[in-house]
MARKE-933483 format. One line per field, with one value per residue (C-alpha): residue number from 0; residue in three letters; x, y, z. Coordinates in nm, 2 decimals, m for minus. Example, Ala and Ser with C-alpha at 12.3 -4.5 7.8 and 13.67 -1.06 7.14 Angstrom:
! MARKE-933483
seq = 0, 1 .
type = Ala, Ser .
east = 1.23, 1.37 .
north = m0.45, m0.11 .
up = 0.78, 0.71 .
//
This chain:
! MARKE-933483
seq = 0, 1, 2, 3, 4, 5, 6, 7, 8, 9, 10, 11, 12, 13, 14, 15, 16, 17, 18, 19, 20, 21, 22, 23, 24, 25, 26, 27, 28, 29, 30, 31, 32, 33, 34, 35, 36, 37, 38, 39, 40, 41, 42, 43, 44, 45, 46, 47, 48, 49, 50, 51, 52, 53, 54, 55, 56, 57, 58, 59, 60, 61, 62, 63, 64, 65, 66, 67, 68, 69, 70, 71, 72, 73, 74, 75, 76, 77, 78, 79, 80, 81, 82, 83, 84, 85, 86, 87, 88, 89, 90, 91, 92, 93, 94, 95, 96, 97, 98, 99, 100, 101, 102, 103, 104, 105, 106, 107, 108, 109, 110, 111, 112, 113, 114, 115, 116, 117, 118, 119, 120, 121, 122, 123, 124, 125, 126, 127, 128, 129, 130, 131, 132, 133, 134, 135, 136, 137, 138, 139, 140, 141, 142, 143, 144, 145, 146, 147, 148, 149, 150, 151, 152, 153, 154, 155, 156, 157, 158, 159, 160, 161, 162, 163, 164, 165, 166, 167, 168, 169, 170, 171, 172, 173, 174, 175, 176, 177, 178, 179, 180, 181, 182, 183, 184, 185, 186, 187, 188, 189, 190, 191, 192, 193, 194, 195, 196, 197, 198, 199, 200, 201, 202, 203, 204, 205, 206, 207, 208, 209, 210, 211, 212, 213, 214, 215, 216, 217, 218, 219, 220, 221, 222, 223, 224, 225, 226, 227, 228, 229, 230, 231, 232, 233, 234, 235, 236, 237, 238, 239, 240, 241, 242, 243, 244, 245, 246, 247, 248, 249, 250, 251, 252, 253, 254, 255, 256, 257, 258, 259, 260, 261, 262, 263, 264, 265, 266, 267, 268, 269, 270, 271, 272, 273, 274, 275, 276, 277, 278, 279, 280, 281, 282, 283, 284, 285, 286, 287, 288, 289, 290, 291, 292, 293, 294, 295, 296, 297, 298, 299, 300, 301, 302, 303, 304, 305, 306, 307, 308, 309, 310, 311, 312, 313, 314, 315, 316, 317, 318, 319, 320, 321, 322, 323, 324, 325, 326, 327, 328, 329, 330, 331, 332, 333, 334, 335, 336, 337, 338, 339, 340, 341, 342, 343, 344, 345, 346, 347, 348, 349, 350, 351, 352, 353, 354, 355, 356, 357, 358, 359, 360, 361, 362, 363, 364, 365, 366, 367, 368, 369, 370, 371, 372, 373, 374, 375, 376, 377, 378, 379, 380, 381, 382, 383, 384, 385, 386, 387, 388, 389, 390, 391, 392, 393, 394, 395, 396, 397, 398, 399, 400, 401, 402, 403, 404, 405, 406, 407, 408 .
type = Unk, Unk, Unk, Unk, Unk, Unk, Unk, Unk, Unk, Unk, Unk, Unk, Unk, Unk, Unk, Unk, Unk, Unk, Unk, Unk, Unk, Unk, Unk, Unk, Unk, Unk, Unk, Unk, Unk, Unk, Unk, Unk, Unk, Unk, Unk, Unk, Unk, Unk, Unk, Unk, Unk, Unk, Unk, Unk, Unk, Unk, Unk, Unk, Unk, Unk, Unk, Unk, Unk, Unk, Unk, Unk, Unk, Unk, Unk, Unk, Unk, Unk, Unk, Unk, Unk, Unk, Unk, Unk, Unk, Unk, Unk, Unk, Unk, Unk, Unk, Unk, Unk, Unk, Unk, Unk, Unk, Unk, Unk, Unk, Unk, Unk, Unk, Unk, Unk, Unk, Unk, Unk, Unk, Unk, Unk, Unk, Unk, Unk, Unk, Unk, Unk, Unk, Unk, Unk, Unk, Unk, Unk, Unk, Unk, Unk, Unk, Unk, Unk, Unk, Unk, Unk, Unk, Unk, Unk, Unk, Unk, Unk, Unk, Unk, Unk, Unk, Unk, Unk, Unk, Unk, Unk, Unk, Unk, Unk, Unk, Unk, Unk, Unk, Unk, Unk, Unk, Unk, Unk, Unk, Unk, Unk, Unk, Unk, Unk, Unk, Unk, Unk, Unk, Unk, Unk, Unk, Unk, Unk, Unk, Unk, Unk, Unk, Unk, Unk, Unk, Unk, Unk, Unk, Unk, Unk, Unk, Unk, Unk, Unk, Unk, Unk, Unk, Unk, Unk, Unk, Unk, Unk, Unk, Unk, Unk, Unk, Unk, Unk, Unk, Unk, Unk, Unk, Unk, Unk, Unk, Unk, Unk, Unk, Unk, Unk, Unk, Unk, Unk, Unk, Unk, Unk, Unk, Unk, Unk, Unk, Unk, Unk, Unk, Unk, Unk, Unk, Unk, Unk, Unk, Unk, Unk, Unk, Unk, Unk, Unk, Unk, Unk, Unk, Unk, Unk, Unk, Unk, Unk, Unk, Unk, Unk, Unk, Unk, Unk, Unk, Unk, Unk, Unk, Unk, Unk, Unk, Unk, Unk, Unk, Unk, Unk, Unk, Unk, Unk, Unk, Unk, Unk, Unk, Unk, Unk, Unk, Unk, Unk, Unk, Unk, Unk, Unk, Unk, Unk, Unk, Unk, Unk, Unk, Unk, Unk, Unk, Unk, Unk, Unk, Unk, Unk, Unk, Unk, Unk, Unk, Unk, Unk, Unk, Unk, Unk, Unk, Unk, Unk, Unk, Unk, Unk, Unk, Unk, Unk, Unk, Unk, Unk, Unk, Unk, Unk, Unk, Unk, Unk, Unk, Unk, Unk, Unk, Unk, Unk, Unk, Unk, Unk, Unk, Unk, Unk, Unk, Unk, Unk, Unk, Unk, Unk, Unk, Unk, Unk, Unk, Unk, Unk, Unk, Unk, Unk, Unk, Unk, Unk, Unk, Unk, Unk, Unk, Unk, Unk, Unk, Unk, Unk, Unk, Unk, Unk, Unk, Unk, Unk, Unk, Unk, Unk, Unk, Unk, Unk, Unk, Unk, Unk, Unk, Unk, Unk, Unk, Unk, Unk, Unk, Unk, Unk, Unk, Unk, Unk, Unk, Unk, Unk, Unk, Unk, Unk, Unk, Unk, Unk, Unk, Unk, Unk, Unk, Unk, Unk, Unk, Unk, Unk, Unk, Unk, Unk, Unk, Unk, Unk, Unk, Unk, Unk, Unk, Unk, Unk, Unk, Unk, Unk, Unk, Unk .
east = 0.75, 0.63, 0.76, 1.01, 1.10, 1.42, 1.35, 1.50, 1.51, 1.34, 1.66, 1.73, 1.87, 2.14, 2.16, 2.35, 2.42, 2.38, 2.48, 2.27, 2.01, 2.00, 1.85, 1.76, 1.60, 1.38, 1.12, 0.76, 0.62, 0.37, 0.63, 0.87, 1.02, 0.95, 0.57, 0.50, 0.73, 0.54, 0.21, 0.33, 0.45, 0.14, m0.09, 0.03, 0.25, 0.32, 0.10, m0.18, m0.16, m0.41, m0.22, 0.10, m0.08, 0.02, m0.34, m0.39, m0.05, 0.01, m0.32, m0.25, 0.08, m0.11, m0.22, 0.02, 0.33, 0.56, 0.91, 0.81, 1.06, 1.04, 1.30, 1.31, 1.47, 1.50, 1.70, 1.85, 1.86, 1.51, 1.57, 1.65, 1.40, 1.27, 1.30, 1.15, 1.08, 1.11, 1.03, 0.89, 0.84, 0.73, 0.90, 1.00, 1.35, 1.35, 1.65, 1.46, 1.21, 0.99, 1.23, 1.54, 1.81, 1.77, 1.76, 1.49, 1.33, 0.96, 0.70, 0.46, 0.14, m0.14, m0.50, m0.60, m0.30, m0.32, m0.15, 0.23, 0.35, 0.60, 0.52, 0.73, 0.78, 0.54, 0.79, 1.05, 0.93, 1.21, 1.48, 1.30, 1.26, 1.63, 1.74, 1.51, 1.67, 2.02, 1.93, 1.83, 2.15, 2.35, 2.22, 2.30, 1.96, 2.04, 1.69, 1.34, 0.99, 0.74, 0.40, 0.07, 0.19, 0.04, 0.19, 0.05, 0.04, 0.26, 0.42, 0.49, 0.66, 0.86, 0.98, 1.07, 1.27, 1.46, 1.54, 1.67, 1.89, 2.02, 2.04, 1.86, 1.65, 1.29, 1.03, 0.65, 0.48, 0.13, m0.02, m0.39, m0.64, m0.93, m1.23, m1.15, m1.36, m1.16, m1.32, m1.01, m1.09, m1.47, m1.70, m2.00, m2.22, m1.99, m2.01, m2.39, m2.40, m2.12, m2.35, m2.49, m2.28, m2.52, m2.72, m3.10, m3.11, m2.90, m3.11, m3.42, m3.28, m3.18, m3.54, m3.69, m3.45, m3.56, m3.92, m3.89, m3.69, m3.94, m4.24, m4.18, m4.07, m3.90, m3.53, m3.29, m2.94, m2.74, m2.38, m2.22, m1.93, m1.87, m1.68, m1.98, m2.18, m1.89, m1.84, m2.20, m2.21, m1.89, m2.04, m2.33, m2.10, m1.91, m2.24, m2.37, m2.05, m2.03, m2.38, m2.26, m2.02, m1.72, m1.85, m1.89, m1.54, m1.39, m1.25, m1.51, m1.40, m1.63, m1.42, m1.08, m1.06, m0.71, m0.82, m1.15, m0.95, m0.72, m1.01, m1.19, m0.88, m0.82, m1.18, m1.18, m0.87, m1.00, m1.34, m1.18, m1.02, m1.35, m1.21, m1.42, m1.76, m1.97, m2.25, m2.55, m2.86, m3.12, m3.48, m3.69, m3.38, m3.19, m2.89, m2.91, m2.56, m2.28, m1.94, m1.63, m1.47, m1.16, m1.05, m0.71, m0.74, m0.97, m0.92, m1.18, m1.08, m1.37, m1.20, m1.48, m1.83, m2.09, m2.45, m2.73, m2.70, m3.05, m3.17, m2.92, m3.19, m3.29, m2.93, m2.89, m2.52, m2.56, m2.83, m2.61, m2.30, m2.52, m2.63, m2.27, m2.14, m2.40, m2.31, m1.94, m2.02, m2.23, m1.94, m1.72, m1.44, m1.39, m1.17, m1.12, m1.21, m1.03, m1.26, m0.98, m1.16, m1.01, m0.94, m1.25, m1.49, m1.81, m2.00, m1.75, m1.67, m2.04, m2.05, m1.70, m1.58, m1.21, m0.95, m0.64, m0.36, m0.13, 0.17, 0.45, 0.77, 1.11, 1.37, 1.75, 1.84, 2.14, 2.27, 2.47, 2.31, 2.44, 2.15, 1.88, 1.83, 1.79, 1.55, 1.34, 1.33, 1.23, 0.94, 0.83, 0.83, 0.63, 0.37, 0.34, 0.29, 0.02, m0.16, m0.15, m0.29, m0.58, m0.66, m0.65, m0.88, m1.12, m1.13, m1.20, m1.48, m1.64, m1.61, m1.79, m2.07, m2.11, m2.12, m2.39, m2.60, m2.58, m2.67, m2.97, m3.08 .
north = 9.70, 9.82, 9.79, 9.51, 9.46, 9.31, 8.97, 9.04, 8.77, 8.79, 8.82, 9.15, 9.41, 9.67, 9.86, 10.20, 10.45, 10.81, 11.03, 10.93, 10.76, 10.41, 10.34, 9.99, 9.82, 9.53, 9.30, 9.38, 9.12, 9.07, 8.89, 9.17, 9.28, 9.64, 9.61, 9.79, 10.08, 10.09, 10.11, 10.39, 10.59, 10.53, 10.64, 11.00, 11.07, 11.42, 11.32, 11.06, 10.77, 10.49, 10.28, 10.27, 10.19, 9.84, 9.73, 9.81, 9.75, 9.40, 9.26, 9.43, 9.25, 8.93, 9.02, 9.31, 9.27, 9.07, 9.24, 9.51, 9.63, 9.90, 10.17, 10.25, 10.53, 10.48, 10.55, 10.20, 9.89, 9.77, 9.43, 9.59, 9.64, 9.99, 10.11, 10.45, 10.49, 10.83, 10.74, 10.44, 10.41, 10.09, 10.06, 9.84, 9.84, 9.83, 9.77, 9.86, 10.14, 10.12, 9.85, 10.07, 9.97, 10.26, 10.15, 10.32, 10.32, 10.32, 10.40, 10.11, 10.15, 9.91, 9.94, 9.99, 10.20, 10.55, 10.78, 10.76, 11.01, 10.83, 10.80, 11.07, 11.16, 11.45, 11.61, 11.67, 11.56, 11.75, 11.55, 11.22, 11.30, 11.40, 11.08, 10.87, 11.00, 10.97, 10.61, 10.54, 10.69, 10.49, 10.16, 10.26, 10.40, 10.73, 10.82, 10.76, 10.80, 10.93, 10.81, 10.98, 11.26, 11.61, 11.89, 12.16, 12.19, 12.09, 11.78, 11.96, 12.24, 11.99, 11.82, 12.16, 12.27, 11.94, 11.96, 12.32, 12.23, 11.91, 12.07, 11.77, 11.78, 11.68, 11.66, 11.58, 11.34, 11.20, 11.51, 11.46, 11.57, 11.40, 11.51, 11.60, 11.72, 11.97, 12.07, 12.17, 12.54, 12.53, 12.63, 12.43, 12.66, 12.63, 12.26, 12.27, 12.48, 12.30, 12.15, 12.49, 12.48, 12.23, 12.38, 12.40, 12.15, 11.90, 11.94, 11.88, 11.57, 11.43, 11.50, 11.33, 11.03, 10.98, 11.01, 10.75, 10.51, 10.54, 10.45, 10.09, 10.13, 10.39, 10.44, 10.38, 10.52, 10.33, 10.31, 10.00, 10.06, 9.77, 9.46, 9.23, 9.50, 9.58, 9.22, 9.17, 9.50, 9.41, 9.08, 9.28, 9.52, 9.25, 9.09, 9.42, 9.51, 9.16, 9.20, 9.49, 9.55, 9.49, 9.14, 9.08, 9.22, 9.00, 9.29, 9.29, 9.17, 8.87, 8.76, 8.83, 8.61, 8.73, 9.10, 9.02, 8.86, 9.16, 9.41, 9.19, 9.17, 9.55, 9.62, 9.39, 9.56, 9.91, 9.82, 9.68, 10.03, 10.21, 10.35, 10.17, 10.25, 10.09, 10.32, 10.17, 10.31, 10.04, 9.98, 9.70, 9.53, 9.54, 9.76, 10.01, 10.16, 10.11, 10.26, 10.14, 10.42, 10.39, 10.65, 10.76, 11.01, 11.28, 11.18, 10.96, 10.75, 10.65, 10.35, 10.19, 10.25, 10.03, 10.07, 9.86, 9.90, 9.77, 10.09, 10.32, 10.52, 10.66, 10.75, 10.56, 10.63, 11.00, 10.99, 10.77, 11.00, 11.29, 11.12, 11.00, 11.36, 11.49, 11.22, 11.31, 11.68, 11.60, 11.40, 11.65, 11.40, 11.42, 11.70, 11.58, 11.31, 11.17, 11.04, 10.80, 10.84, 10.86, 11.20, 11.37, 11.13, 11.33, 11.18, 11.27, 11.60, 11.70, 11.69, 11.75, 12.10, 12.08, 11.90, 11.71, 11.77, 11.48, 11.36, 11.10, 11.29, 11.17, 11.28, 11.26, 11.12, 11.35, 11.61, 11.50, 11.18, 11.15, 10.94, 11.17, 11.38, 11.07, 10.92, 11.24, 11.25, 10.88, 10.94, 11.24, 11.06, 10.77, 11.01, 11.20, 10.88, 10.76, 11.10, 11.08, 10.72, 10.83, 11.12, 10.89, 10.63, 10.91, 11.04, 10.69, 10.64, 10.98, 10.90, 10.57, 10.74, 10.99, 10.71, 10.53, 10.84, 10.89, 10.53, 10.57, 10.88 .
up = 15.56, 15.90, 16.24, 16.32, 16.68, 16.81, 16.98, 17.32, 17.58, 17.92, 18.12, 18.30, 18.06, 18.12, 18.45, 18.46, 18.74, 18.65, 18.93, 19.23, 19.02, 18.86, 18.51, 18.40, 18.10, 18.20, 18.03, 18.08, 18.31, 18.60, 18.80, 18.88, 19.21, 19.13, 19.10, 19.43, 19.32, 18.98, 19.16, 19.38, 19.08, 18.88, 19.17, 19.15, 18.85, 18.70, 18.41, 18.43, 18.18, 18.20, 17.95, 18.16, 18.49, 18.59, 18.64, 18.27, 18.12, 18.27, 18.13, 17.79, 17.77, 17.70, 17.35, 17.29, 17.50, 17.28, 17.27, 17.52, 17.78, 18.04, 18.10, 18.47, 18.66, 19.04, 19.35, 19.34, 19.12, 19.06, 19.22, 19.56, 19.83, 19.91, 19.55, 19.46, 19.09, 18.94, 18.58, 18.38, 18.01, 17.83, 17.49, 17.20, 17.07, 16.69, 16.47, 16.15, 16.09, 15.78, 15.64, 15.69, 15.95, 16.19, 16.56, 16.76, 17.10, 17.02, 17.29, 17.34, 17.16, 17.05, 16.95, 17.32, 17.41, 17.25, 17.50, 17.54, 17.81, 18.04, 18.41, 18.58, 18.94, 19.02, 19.27, 19.00, 18.65, 18.48, 18.67, 18.60, 18.23, 18.19, 18.36, 18.14, 17.82, 17.97, 18.05, 17.69, 17.56, 17.82, 17.68, 17.32, 17.21, 17.03, 16.92, 17.05, 16.93, 17.19, 17.06, 17.10, 17.33, 17.36, 17.15, 17.38, 17.76, 18.05, 17.90, 17.57, 17.77, 17.97, 17.65, 17.49, 17.79, 17.81, 17.43, 17.46, 17.76, 17.60, 17.25, 17.12, 16.80, 16.80, 16.52, 16.53, 16.29, 16.25, 16.41, 16.51, 16.77, 16.94, 17.15, 17.50, 17.80, 18.01, 18.34, 18.53, 18.57, 18.55, 18.83, 18.93, 18.72, 18.42, 18.44, 18.46, 18.15, 17.96, 17.70, 17.61, 17.30, 17.14, 16.87, 16.88, 16.59, 16.78, 17.09, 16.88, 16.72, 17.07, 17.19, 16.89, 16.92, 17.28, 17.19, 16.91, 17.13, 17.42, 17.20, 17.30, 17.66, 17.88, 17.85, 18.15, 18.18, 18.44, 18.56, 18.68, 18.92, 19.16, 19.06, 19.02, 18.84, 18.61, 18.52, 18.42, 18.23, 18.05, 17.93, 17.80, 17.63, 17.45, 17.33, 17.21, 17.02, 16.87, 16.71, 16.50, 16.22, 16.43, 16.50, 16.13, 16.06, 16.33, 16.53, 16.82, 17.16, 17.12, 16.83, 16.99, 17.31, 17.42, 17.39, 17.57, 17.85, 17.88, 17.90, 18.15, 18.38, 18.36, 18.43, 18.73, 18.87, 18.82, 18.95, 19.27, 19.31, 19.25, 18.92, 18.66, 18.52, 18.25, 18.13, 17.96, 17.78, 17.81, 17.71, 17.85, 17.99, 17.65, 17.60, 17.32, 17.38, 17.63, 17.71, 17.90, 18.10, 18.32, 18.57, 18.69, 18.97, 18.82, 18.46, 18.28, 17.97, 17.76, 17.60, 17.40, 17.30, 17.12, 17.02, 16.88, 16.51, 16.46, 16.62, 16.45, 16.28, 16.62, 16.72, 17.05, 17.04, 17.04, 17.31, 17.52, 17.49, 17.58, 17.90, 17.97, 17.93, 18.17, 18.42, 18.40, 18.44, 18.75, 18.91, 19.10, 19.11, 18.73, 18.61, 18.25, 18.01, 17.71, 17.44, 17.31, 16.98, 16.63, 16.48, 16.34, 16.52, 16.48, 16.77, 17.04, 16.89, 16.90, 17.28, 17.39, 17.28, 17.36, 17.15, 17.27, 17.01, 16.98, 16.77, 16.75, 16.83, 16.71, 16.96, 16.99, 17.33, 17.31, 17.07, 16.77, 16.64, 16.29, 16.17, 16.31, 16.00, 15.79, 16.04, 16.04, 15.66, 15.65, 15.90, 15.71, 15.38, 15.53, 15.68, 15.35, 15.16, 15.39, 15.36, 14.98, 14.99, 15.22, 14.99, 14.69, 14.86, 14.97, 14.61, 14.47, 14.73, 14.64, 14.27, 14.32, 14.51, 14.23, 13.98, 14.18, 14.19, 13.82, 13.75, 13.98, 13.79 .
//
């Protein structure tokens, strides 16, 4: 059995005062009095997170928000005017984990939400983080799972420092990494030469791919940014994705109306802010590849990519990502980009040299949780079982391929 969430009603949850701060658990909803405070916090948090920005999270609540609440830390109750938020974390309260009755605060994640660092006040993130966990404990949540959070860098350091001070145990699970483009410390000349790590063979293949594709008509790489242009380009993306294997499998946006409506609403909101781009590689008016990219301050999030599978032999996806990478490198406003790709996704890792190490981290909200050791062992057992299952399936697939080759011989 997987995740079972507690069916919480939509009335306001607990409110507690911790020193001069107030913590509160509230349902995730578009109709909340603290929306302005949420927007203010999301505009300049200590750590950017597209997925917890209200212009993304509220539309995502349509298909993925059942049972989701938000833990808030502010200078006053969230229903009062003038609220300043110091921390915000969407979560699901579970009473069972993998079929075992172990209550847990689980960071909100879904197929389009794959980064789980809470929004924290940039002026004093340590204070905000401490209050967030004190708030969890005050409403009876003794353990929490931070989902898809970095295991290296400033947030990992903040978590480690808090855990030492609180004497709280923590353990990582489901460790993985994905392609990342880090330009924060690079000069203009270093940005210009970033793609120099591509091998001569890869460069030759890209050149040959372009030559083959341009035998019919010239290629055009274009970026849609304004609301009208983004809306049109998004429709084109949905149609392109729907013609491929995702359409046949039923997972494409074209086959999932609620998900398509969410992505369209988020894209409209970000386009209105000037923080959305849809990049397309086209030939003779027809898209060969397309990518949806959201921007939070200087960070780009390449959420989805699609390509014309009828032209797969000529690698339009690789050519498109090469162009997109060059475009991001040329944009001085972009300091980093998250591929949002699965681990070991070859295409993204070909062009983006850095890796973002992530994990789900099980944390005590305070020292002394008697169920924490059992919860950690359960999580480790589940992770180990899934790894063994994946290896078994991979072995079966490899054996089937070998058998096919022998039959062909």
